[in-house]
C-alpha positions in Angstrom: -12.5 -4.6 -6.7 -15.1 -1.7 -6.7 -17.8 -3.5 -4.6 -20.6 -0.9 -4.3 -24.3 -1.3 -4.6 -25.1 2.3 -5.4 -28.3 3.3 -7.2 -26.6 6.5 -8.6 -24.4 6.9 -11.6 -21.1 5.6 -10.5 -17.8 4.8 -12.3 -14.2 4.1 -11.3 -12.7 7.4 -10.2 -9.8 8.8 -12.2 -6.7 8.0 -10.2 -5.4 11.6 -10.1 -8.8 12.9 -9.0 -9.1 10.2 -6.3 -5.6 10.9 -5.0 -6.3 14.7 -4.8 -9.6 14.2 -2.8 -8.1 11.5 -0.5 -5.1 13.8 0.2 -7.4 16.6 1.2 -9.5 14.4 3.5 -8.6 14.3 7.2 -9.4 10.6 7.3 -6.4 9.8 4.9 -3.9 12.5 6.1 -1.5 10.0 7.7 -1.2 7.7 4.6 2.0 7.9 2.5 1.8 8.0 -1.3 1.9 4.2 -1.8 -0.9 3.7 0.7 -3.0 6.5 -0.9 -2.5 4.9 -4.3 -3.8 1.6 -3.0 -6.9 3.3 -1.6 -7.4 5.3 -4.8 -7.6 2.2 -6.9 -10.6 1.0 -4.8 -12.8 4.1 -5.1 -15.7 4.9 -7.4 -16.9 8.3 -8.3 -20.6 8.8 -7.6 -22.9 11.5 -8.9 -25.8 12.2 -6.5 -28.6 14.7 -7.5 -29.9 17.2 -5.0 -32.4 15.7 -2.6 -31.4 12.1 -3.2 -30.8 9.9 -0.2 -27.3 8.4 -0.1 -27.7 6.5 3.2 -31.0 5.6 4.7 -31.2 5.4 8.5 -31.4 1.8 9.7 -30.1 0.3 6.4 -26.9 -1.8 6.3 -23.8 0.3 5.8 -22.0 -0.7 2.6 -19.7 2.2 1.8 -17.4 4.8 3.2 -18.0 8.1 1.3 -15.9 11.2 0.9 -17.6 14.4 -0.3 -15.8 15.5 -3.5 -18.1 18.4 -4.4 -21.5 19.7 -3.2 -22.9 19.2 0.2 -24.7 16.5 2.1 -27.0 16.7 5.1 -27.0 14.2 8.0 -30.4 13.8 9.7 -31.8 11.5 12.4 -35.4 10.7 13.0 -36.4 11.4 16.6 -40.1 10.9 17.7 -41.3 11.1 14.1 -39.3 14.4 13.4 -36.2 14.9 11.4 -33.4 16.4 13.4 -30.5 17.8 11.4 -27.2 16.7 12.8 -25.1 18.6 10.4 -24.0 19.3 6.8 -20.8 17.9 5.4 -18.6 19.8 2.9 -16.0 18.6 0.4 -13.2 16.5 2.0 -15.5 15.2 4.7 -15.9 11.4 5.1 -19.1 9.7 6.3 -20.6 6.2 6.5 -17.7 4.8 8.4 -19.5 4.0 11.6 -21.6 1.2 10.3 -18.6 -0.2 8.4 -16.6 -0.3 11.7 -19.4 -1.7 13.9 -21.3 -3.8 11.4 -24.6 -2.4 12.7 -27.3 -0.6 10.7 -26.7 3.1 9.8 -27.6 5.6 12.5 -28.7 8.5 10.4 -29.9 9.4 6.9 -27.6 11.3 4.6 -28.9 13.1 1.6 -27.5 15.5 -1.0 -28.3 19.2 -0.4 -26.9 20.1 -3.8 -26.0 18.1 -6.8 -23.0 16.3 -5.3 -20.0 14.1 -6.3 -18.8 11.6 -3.8 -16.0 9.0 -3.7 -17.2 5.7 -2.4 -15.1 2.8 -1.0 -17.1 -0.5 -0.6 -17.0 -2.6 2.6 -15.3 -5.5 0.8 -12.6 -3.3 -0.7 -11.9 -1.6 2.6 -11.6 -4.9 4.4 -9.2 -6.3 1.7 -7.1 -3.1 2.0 -7.0 -3.3 5.8 -6.1 -7.0 5.8 -3.6 -6.6 3.0 -1.5 -4.0 4.7 -1.3 -3.9 8.5 0.5 -0.6 8.6 -2.2 1.0 6.5 -4.8 -0.6 8.7 -3.2 0.8 11.9 -3.1 4.3 10.3 -6.8 4.0 9.1 -8.0 2.7 12.5 -6.3 5.7 14.2 -7.9 8.1 11.7 -11.3 6.5 12.3 -10.8 6.8 16.0 -9.7 10.5 15.8 -12.7 11.3 13.5 -15.2 9.6 15.8 -13.7 11.3 18.9 -13.9 14.7 17.2 -17.5 14.1 16.3 -18.4 13.0 19.8 -16.7 16.0 21.3 -18.6 18.3 18.9 -21.9 16.6 19.7 -21.1 17.0 23.5 -20.4 20.7 23.0 -23.6 21.2 21.0 -25.7 19.3 23.7 -24.1 21.4 26.5 -24.7 24.7 24.7 -28.3 23.7 24.0 -29.2 22.0 27.4 -26.5 23.4 29.7 -26.7 22.5 33.3 -29.9 20.3 32.9 -27.6 17.5 31.6 -25.7 17.3 34.9 -26.3 14.8 37.6 -29.5 15.2 39.6 -29.1 16.4 43.2 
């Protein structure tokens, strides 16, 4: 399977390594051993040098990534300026939004440090979700929980930054 179009050095992930990283990621916490094994067979290990762009804002989303080691930064261009949305540590997944919605990516993600990522390609993810409806239900729930958490965190950050000025006008 391994359908990725990565410009970085990538290779099939060792099953034991993939299983360990997947088990530690909140996105895959609800999967049982057989389901994790099925996902692990679809991942590739990707080495990304510091400063390299993993996802370019506005490009088609082709992969779901999980940070294995290192750190990546998520940035969005607003009025010609780069706004840092956050930094993601090992175990954190990213790239899922454009896979779910089939729209271009909403932010740029680049490696802060030399990083190792696991990647699951769009085709592989779709095959997995179509192959096993129980796994699909668990993954959709995890995607929903992850996106809800990110939305809640963003709301909290906006409220702490802008406070009352975000409320309805009187």
